[in-house]
C-alpha positions as CSV (number, residue, x, y, z in Angstrom):
1,M,-21.4,16.5,-22.3
2,K,-21.7,13.6,-19.9
3,K,-20.3,11.2,-22.5
4,L,-17.3,13.5,-23.0
5,L,-16.7,13.6,-19.3
6,V,-16.9,9.8,-19.0
7,L,-14.5,9.4,-21.9
8,F,-12.1,11.8,-20.3
9,V,-12.1,9.7,-17.1
10,V,-11.5,6.5,-19.0
11,I,-8.6,8.0,-20.8
12,F,-7.2,9.4,-17.6
13,F,-7.2,6.0,-15.9
14,T,-5.8,4.3,-18.9
15,A,-2.9,6.8,-19.2
16,T,-2.1,6.6,-15.5
17,S,-2.0,2.8,-15.6
18,V,0.6,2.9,-18.3
19,Y,2.9,4.9,-16.0
20,S,2.3,2.8,-12.9
21,Q,3.8,4.9,-10.2
22,G,0.7,4.5,-8.1
23,N,-1.8,1.9,-7.1
24,F,-5.4,1.2,-7.9
25,R,-8.1,1.0,-5.2
26,F,-11.5,-0.6,-5.8
27,G,-14.4,-0.2,-3.4
28,A,-18.0,-1.2,-2.9
29,N,-20.5,-0.1,-0.2
30,G,-24.1,-0.2,0.8
31,G,-26.0,2.0,3.2
32,I,-29.1,3.6,4.6
33,P,-30.2,7.0,3.1
34,V,-30.6,9.8,5.7
35,G,-31.7,13.4,5.6
36,D,-33.8,14.8,2.7
37,V,-33.8,11.5,0.8
38,E,-34.8,9.1,3.6
39,D,-38.5,9.6,3.0
40,I,-38.2,8.6,-0.7
41,S,-35.3,6.1,-0.8
42,N,-34.8,3.0,1.3
43,F,-31.4,1.8,0.3
44,H,-28.1,3.0,-1.3
45,V,-25.3,1.1,-3.1
46,G,-22.1,2.5,-4.5
47,T,-18.9,1.4,-6.1
48,D,-15.7,3.2,-7.0
49,V,-12.2,2.9,-8.5
50,A,-9.3,5.2,-7.6
51,Y,-5.7,5.6,-8.7
52,M,-3.7,6.6,-5.7
53,F,-0.2,8.0,-5.4
54,N,1.8,7.7,-2.2
55,V,3.0,11.2,-1.4
56,A,4.2,10.6,2.1
57,E,4.8,7.6,4.4
58,M,1.2,7.6,5.6
59,L,-0.6,9.7,2.9
60,D,-2.1,8.6,-0.4
61,V,-3.9,11.0,-2.8
62,G,-5.4,10.5,-6.2
63,A,-8.4,10.6,-8.5
64,M,-11.6,8.6,-8.0
65,V,-14.6,7.8,-10.2
66,G,-17.6,5.8,-9.0
67,Y,-21.3,4.9,-9.3
68,S,-23.9,5.7,-6.7
69,H,-27.5,4.5,-6.8
70,Y,-30.3,5.5,-4.4
71,F,-33.2,3.1,-4.7
72,A,-36.6,4.8,-4.4
73,D,-40.3,3.8,-4.4
74,S,-40.9,5.6,-7.7
75,D,-37.8,7.0,-9.5
76,D,-34.3,5.9,-8.5
77,A,-31.5,8.4,-8.4
78,Q,-28.2,7.6,-10.0
79,F,-24.9,9.5,-9.9
80,L,-21.4,9.3,-11.3
81,P,-19.1,10.8,-8.7
82,I,-15.7,12.2,-9.9
83,A,-13.5,13.3,-7.0
84,A,-10.1,13.9,-5.5
85,S,-9.4,11.1,-3.0
86,G,-7.2,11.0,0.0
87,R,-6.3,8.3,2.6
88,F,-4.2,8.9,5.8
89,G,-3.0,5.7,7.4
90,L,-2.4,5.3,11.1
91,S,-1.1,1.7,11.3
92,S,-4.1,-0.5,10.5
93,L,-6.6,2.4,11.0
94,Y,-7.1,4.9,8.3
95,L,-9.0,8.1,7.6
96,G,-10.1,9.3,4.2
97,A,-12.1,11.7,2.2
98,D,-13.4,12.1,-1.4
99,L,-14.3,15.5,-2.7
100,G,-15.7,16.4,-6.1
101,Y,-18.8,16.5,-8.2
102,A,-21.4,13.8,-8.7
103,I,-22.9,13.9,-12.2
104,G,-26.6,13.0,-12.3
105,I,-27.2,10.1,-14.7
106,D,-31.0,9.8,-14.7
107,D,-33.4,12.2,-16.4
108,G,-33.9,15.5,-14.5
109,N,-30.9,14.9,-12.2
110,D,-28.3,17.6,-12.6
111,G,-25.9,16.3,-9.9
112,G,-24.1,18.3,-7.3
113,F,-21.2,18.7,-4.9
114,Y,-19.9,15.3,-3.7
115,Y,-18.2,14.6,-0.4
116,R,-17.5,11.4,1.5
117,P,-15.5,11.3,4.7
118,L,-14.6,7.8,5.9
119,V,-12.8,5.8,8.6
120,G,-11.5,2.3,7.9
121,Y,-9.6,-0.6,9.2
122,K,-7.0,-2.2,6.9
123,I,-6.2,-6.0,6.9
124,G,-3.5,-6.5,4.3
125,K,-4.7,-5.1,1.0
126,L,-8.4,-5.2,2.2
127,G,-10.0,-2.4,4.1
128,I,-13.4,-2.3,5.9
129,A,-14.7,1.3,5.8
130,A,-17.6,3.2,7.3
131,S,-18.5,6.4,5.4
132,Y,-21.0,9.2,5.1
133,E,-21.8,10.1,1.5
134,G,-23.4,13.5,0.6
135,I,-24.4,15.0,-2.7
136,S,-25.6,18.6,-2.3
137,M,-27.7,19.8,-5.2
138,D,-28.9,23.3,-6.2
139,G,-32.0,24.5,-4.3
140,G,-30.8,23.0,-1.0
141,W,-31.9,19.4,-1.7
142,S,-29.3,16.6,-0.9
143,F,-28.8,12.9,-1.2
144,N,-27.0,11.5,1.9
145,S,-26.3,8.0,3.3
146,I,-24.5,6.2,6.0
147,N,-22.5,3.3,4.5
148,L,-20.5,0.3,5.3
149,G,-18.2,-1.2,2.6
150,I,-14.9,-2.7,1.5
151,E,-11.8,-1.2,-0.2
152,F,-9.3,-3.4,-2.0
153,G,-5.9,-2.1,-3.1
154,L,-3.7,-3.5,-5.8
């Protein structure tokens, strides 16, 4: 099932790049785990790629797929977030959010609801963003982190 979902995402991004009515956005971030996971994880890294459509003068929306890794003392937790993505620009300052589902990649990890609000500052095609990532899993357990990263738009 996971392989089928990944294949669907790859086909989606390939198809949308053929009809280039939008723009790609690439991002990378690192952060500190907080909440439930802060006792077992000491660092978080993530990366993502999104295909964004400009729907209004200051609003871009699109689809995002990424990779999120929580480093732990014993077993690391890895996720493949697939989400709807939005960015609202106010001059150089922008606000954004990603909402979707994070598929658990490692054994015994079922994934959960994914959300990531962010605020950033744009310098040309490069953005510096601060975000809060949350993955809410069944049973009340969650993976959360406070991050700092970059976004690069093409």
